[in-house]
C-alpha positions in Angstrom: -213.7 40.2 -91.4 -213.8 41.8 -88.0 -210.0 42.5 -87.8 -210.0 44.4 -91.1 -210.4 48.3 -91.1 -210.8 50.3 -94.2 -209.0 53.4 -95.1 -212.0 55.5 -94.3 -212.6 54.1 -90.9 -208.7 54.2 -89.9 -208.5 58.2 -91.2 -211.6 58.9 -89.0 -209.7 58.9 -85.7 -207.0 61.2 -87.3 -206.7 65.0 -87.2 -206.3 66.4 -90.8 -202.6 67.5 -89.9 -201.9 63.9 -88.7 -203.5 62.4 -91.7 -201.5 64.4 -94.1 -198.3 63.7 -92.3 -199.0 59.9 -92.5 -199.9 60.0 -96.3 -196.7 62.2 -96.8 -194.8 59.4 -94.6 -196.5 56.5 -96.8 -195.1 58.2 -99.9 -191.6 58.9 -98.8 -191.6 55.1 -97.7 -192.8 54.0 -101.2 -189.8 55.6 -103.0 -192.0 58.2 -104.7 -191.2 62.1 -104.7 -193.0 64.0 -102.1 -193.8 66.8 -104.7 -195.0 66.2 -108.1 -195.0 68.8 -110.8 -198.6 69.9 -111.6 -198.0 73.5 -111.7 -196.2 76.2 -109.2 -194.9 74.6 -106.5 -194.8 76.2 -103.1 -192.2 74.8 -100.5 -193.1 75.1 -96.9 -190.9 73.3 -94.5 -193.1 71.1 -92.1 -192.4 71.8 -88.4 -189.4 70.4 -86.9 -187.3 70.4 -90.2 -185.9 73.9 -90.1 -182.6 72.3 -90.0 -182.6 70.8 -93.4 -184.0 73.3 -95.8 -181.3 72.4 -98.3 -182.3 68.7 -98.6 -186.2 69.9 -99.2 -185.1 72.3 -101.9 -182.6 69.8 -103.6 -185.5 67.3 -103.7 -187.8 69.8 -105.2 -185.5 70.7 -108.0 -184.5 67.0 -108.7 -188.2 65.5 -108.9 -189.7 68.9 -110.8 -186.6 70.4 -112.6 -188.1 73.9 -112.3 -186.5 76.6 -114.7 -187.1 79.4 -112.0 -187.2 79.5 -108.2 -188.0 82.3 -105.8 -186.6 82.0 -102.3 -188.5 84.1 -99.6 -187.1 84.9 -96.2 -183.6 83.5 -96.7 -182.6 85.5 -93.7 -179.0 85.9 -95.3 -177.3 89.3 -96.4 -175.6 87.7 -99.4 -175.1 84.5 -101.5 -171.8 83.3 -103.3 -171.6 81.3 -106.3 -170.7 78.6 -104.0 -173.8 78.8 -101.8 -176.2 78.6 -105.1 -174.0 75.7 -106.5 -174.7 73.7 -103.2 -178.2 74.4 -103.0 -179.6 73.8 -106.5 -176.5 72.8 -108.6 -174.7 74.6 -111.4 -175.9 76.5 -114.2 -178.1 78.6 -112.4 -178.0 82.4 -112.2 -179.1 84.4 -109.2 -180.2 87.8 -108.0 -180.5 88.5 -104.3 -182.2 91.1 -102.0 -180.2 90.8 -98.9 -182.1 90.6 -95.7 -182.4 93.4 -92.8 -181.4 91.9 -89.5 -182.7 88.2 -88.9 -185.6 88.5 -91.4 -186.5 89.1 -94.8 -184.3 88.4 -97.8 -185.1 87.0 -101.3 -183.3 85.1 -103.9 -184.6 84.7 -107.3 -182.9 81.8 -109.2 -183.1 80.7 -112.9 -181.5 78.3 -115.3 -179.1 80.1 -117.7 -179.7 77.7 -120.5 -183.6 78.3 -120.4 -184.1 81.7 -119.3 -182.5 85.1 -119.5 -183.4 87.7 -116.8 -182.5 91.2 -116.8 -183.9 94.8 -115.6 -184.3 93.9 -112.1 -186.2 96.2 -109.9 -185.1 95.4 -106.3 -186.5 97.0 -102.8 -186.0 95.5 -99.5 -189.8 94.2 -99.7 -189.9 93.2 -103.6 -188.0 91.9 -106.5 -188.9 92.2 -110.0 -187.5 90.8 -113.1 -188.2 90.7 -117.1 -187.7 87.1 -117.9 -187.1 86.1 -121.7 -187.9 82.6 -122.6 -186.3 80.9 -125.7 -189.5 81.2 -127.6 -189.1 85.2 -127.6 -191.9 85.7 -124.9 -191.2 88.3 -122.1 -192.5 87.7 -118.5 -192.5 90.0 -115.6 -192.0 87.9 -112.6 -192.4 89.4 -109.1 -191.8 88.2 -105.7 -193.1 90.3 -102.4 -192.2 90.0 -98.9 -193.9 92.6 -97.1 -193.4 93.8 -93.4 -196.1 92.5 -91.0 -196.7 96.0 -89.7 -198.8 97.9 -92.3 -196.9 101.4 -91.6 -193.5 99.8 -92.6 -195.0 98.5 -95.9 
């Protein structure tokens, strides 16, 4: 028994960040998805993984089958149909707020078969859309990406 260590004892020596990363690595090794569908998902790329954001987004879409996605800080002035198809697959519509310089930019993506979106109100810091569900319900979805300087907001 002296050689066996419980999970609680092994977790004591790790910082919360390292503990989270080791649990995440264990999930990935077991073949389970990194993200589960338990409500809205917020995908923030881990440090050092900035080179592969498309892979993380594709995994999120594959595992959760969302009907709408809002991307913030895209840092892109435009998206083409080919870009969207490579990001999330076909049958997705999109609306883009272009970036200004090297920061900002938003992209609202929705599945054409499940939602219809219209009446877009766009600004460099926000995007608002009316979304109609097949049941007839109408939602207003919005995304805000404000400048860190208060006088620019």
